[in-house]
Steps between C-alpha positions, in 0.01 A plus 500: 500500500312358203137555407272201547244415229228246576303324224278190511682258271857365513529499121372858488760605754780365280380702201459825692836463679674505163354844422557675835867442561714450809327763718191281527428161650192338344324226695168314477216465750391189304145626468269598786663506843186503714128435487189524712524291813278195545416571861237698684126462449424251220875492422461797265789717609248782461322669792165567338358676807801735518477665156620184325844542653739247343770314687801399293772250584820417318451181299677201656717449193607870503614535861868464407455713190357788703773462760766521226331802340486681833869442552586624152270803531676614818837491323381682187513868413148487357239233428311498171182294454485386135218247502268454201313804366145401599277492808642175624855629455408819683361297790817289516706819521279626783535171689876522457502857626299392806725208585828686434389806697518734200331837499190486274551865402847416368559530123618141471253337258621444143300342217584405144286324239793343319830377636742677271798716588336828405167421672664384823742789523227753427278346773774546759530865401130549584414307819164573665307422816306177537155562348270422793189515285632202304590328826150559640343359185711184515442466876124537456502231231697272730261559794193440282650179362597383849154564649310340213753222451523397864137543603342357186753217481430402858126499433531287184741255660261453791183470295590346161867402530619745237864599544478875455316802364623841396389843393626452143565126466135420580376737230735340244368158604144636470565595136618146422208333682241726340641425156480127573135535603430690177653216303295232680179699458566573131257353247647487149300625202530337161594705194628429150740664255541452128836537328582494129848441356617635164807466277636761261847527348595192704423685822237350724304723735183471707199720567248474784128569491452856632153621399167361386286745304706791636473396867761337723495124447381296798450127451357316798466144370594256226182574302585867465857418404378247241277766349806724445700211363229412249474865390873537428562232237539735203783743421579789740544856386764736642255765619737743674869552566607739773865597551643687794821562688499374856750585774594326820653715769775380730402411854638711785804377693445246773360572839500227767165348407555499120847353546352214704224445244729503196762282669223252580360480147823539299765344726290266718639660818290511817442843652730416792771372268476814288539729799793298637688525169414868460623569855836350413524705178420814697744435785791430271687227315869473423527572127877471472573859604351446845156487660243720326124553529346412165138617534315771690293422810257222416220599740324782318159586356616792287583488127708819524847498343776745585603763246854360513379153394263638236778704338741205506235269356415743220868522408529121496183451293619759247849344477385136480177530299463851357297814581180350357499253790473776760166524673343744743460397862228595742476371857186290542452460870198364682322754721616316814867467404747671730748617232771496767728289281574455136377206301716187499780556248867417445735735685717532191418429137868421450434181695329314219364149577755346263787679671388384847400145403830342616449646849136410551317177576257382236202636695671832572588542131147425384338744742759773442463464122124546525534805730760654268291440190176632656661824625666572165191404301285743705686789334471367145255567219184290454503193275295556183291254303324508168163345573240378255146385574310314227127428489399199288127481432276207416140617480405635844814358665810715552829329585798700626874437443773701672860551393777697665861555400761683703653785300707655780613309806556805725534396865480132399855537370601443863187338650415240234608210725207579730238556228291221349332683211549363148437629150190371323539549124198498269533456121437798272120532462277738305146613573227315305743210456341155522649220715386146558542370853737208527326380815228617738504382861238518774649506848317439826613696808392555856553812703786467748487578872727774632862389514660405826769730629859446397764684701506772234119535496478510876766770526321702234169464688658606830658800332178604323300468823758697700560212743835494676806644330710350221783418737264280704351292216771231504460447876119489474520228233753299700296527822167373365681200355700428817180513709345229282224728371583468130711289271674621185471231239435412137139407426598254227807338352499719188488827693827689551343739748442443870189644662377549856247246624360551851501209743200405715664678792554812289136507397383438858721786622355746248144385574542567873672835442218598266243400759652692792749755361360613166520864612880481533630207294391626160655667199355847555594535868852362446561741211366795701740411784791515254387851409496597867851364548608712205349808666697426817819474292424841349434657841132553422341258746540405866594138558326478838167609358527239227589225749217598737247508215614159380488335844157645581376320191702180549450420870119448491534269198762294683285471813202389293708241318628349824146480627328359189754323277466124539808296587596256227492145629795266428468287188388145578701208359237229547751299708475386861764586758691179585552613860155622616255424219432867431487650151823604333517849349753711305649792688759764414811563705819701473651228278192458278199270505484183710244243616385497862217377718182710525506434879813711547623590761359193680649282227834611353529255210662659191666388181648667198329534165691350209713784373558604144851467353722782614504793260823551312669835568469765231808667356499880536819623335572698815845457650568414865682797656699268729639229274413598141281199422146543364204556732204265455137575578383242754180431689512484877307257717260785577405539132690826450782560254857607561832507314773262619852437375539211257824419680310387812605363750851641443341848472190567711415847366124568470287805422129568476317603182560866583876442479550525877733248660349223715700420807526136613356390834848473655588854393165631618558344844839668527362836390205476739743453787700798375187712472396408855834613642518832692506799268346317204277735291123481520326816386147616472415733213308819560343751272593778743751738349402429138424816308265485202573721205273797444 
């Protein structure tokens, strides 16, 4: 009998199977196999009055998968659960154990942070029990999100016709709306600068007004600037020359959030696109010698690197660049980072980007190249610059000119493609030397409002505030767009950067949440809840106490909102109903907005609103697992996004934005009948029998 190994992803299963040999059968659960039910009181799938007891059901599209896994498990010598090495992966393993009837005390859980032969084989030599503290943490997060998501969403749909609310998504939306309000309330202040240009030895350089009579220059209007201009018509004297050596240290290797930020600014990838490409690089790609995982696990908040990688990198740096390019490396982790994984790095430095280029898509190559360069650069010496600062004086006015020349490239030898700094060369000058300005300019400016959030800025803000976890940022960003709360767009034709702009509905949603739920939907409370979830994962907090404390705070706020929040009236069109003479209004339905009579249900007149041209599908670079064509990102009639095969209608494969397959209505009907047949599984989860670690 063979051993059965269960992972989440089909592509991951192919890579792992290559390393384990003929004694193992590796199969995929294709992601989560079950979720909270949508039945019971309020459709929560959580019995709040009975210690928040959850009820789980097998997802409709996973009924056959679970049935197949059960059959294979019964015929196997041993079952190993090899889902991803994080809380979500731990929870998936627990759900699998529950559905397959596995003993939770069994040493059947294996984890690896890179999919390489040595890492996989070592993991199977050291299996462990399912970590129930991690499971409890993930389950608590899911219950919190279900309670807030369902109850708040129902309230907002009823009162103001907003599509949803969430524990984390609403705080992210709040950041965007608050920034927009700051921008609208901003009042610009006028200020002026004065700049002088000089030429020496055929080199032109400029200097800016820095001080007036020894104090920092501050010019508030044209008159003050004109006074400086009039006082600087004679020759300038080189009053002081200061030389120094400046160094720039390499940045640490990527963690999830910094990878998303850098990919956004340097590669123009969305956070979701970045994570999708990184997932594929992690799970494995055929590089000629077979399927191989190319990077370590991409959901991490630790900058730690393994000793094996550090030693290999130091050898490569010495061989390719010389010993003087070696730098020291110190882990720089945030206080809240888990340090459970390494940073994101290549699994082997032998797999250079140039070597792998023929086997990667353009997007895969660009992201892999940046990950490779960043990890190697982190272990290299600082770049060094000769800097010179020159003060040119005209009476009481001091002008400053700065020059900087790289004298040692250090880590930029491998990371220069992602660095925008340039040398600024000044001519040779001597103190007391006299120079006549070629031109003096007065420039008017106005202070700028705070910048709107780009994807990179929003991710950085969420990370700094401790909101959510890096692995959730892409989904948060996608959700607030899909709900129609924000748009991501360029503010002008010249701009290359897209920013988040809240819609009227997004602003209204935040205003109502601020009015009734400011105690819970705020940055501080959301961040503190993340800390509590971390404590559960570490075995240092009780999940029931945290859930009870939360609900005791949440329930009175919800009751008050239902009692006092005004219902938003339908938008009037100014037209008369042709059937009854009533006023026509705009309503929202499951297929979007439409026009109907205000006298509904007595009068049932309706008509469609003129629709916008259908959005063109967006290419993803992801391959359809059924026919090999490319998957396109499409928008459903409900306003949500999904991936569908470009070979439609010949191939009808679909999956959601989490990578989980979407089953067609015909298939769902067949599976529902199968699930309703005698003996079909339908389990209820219980905390009884779970043992917390001491």
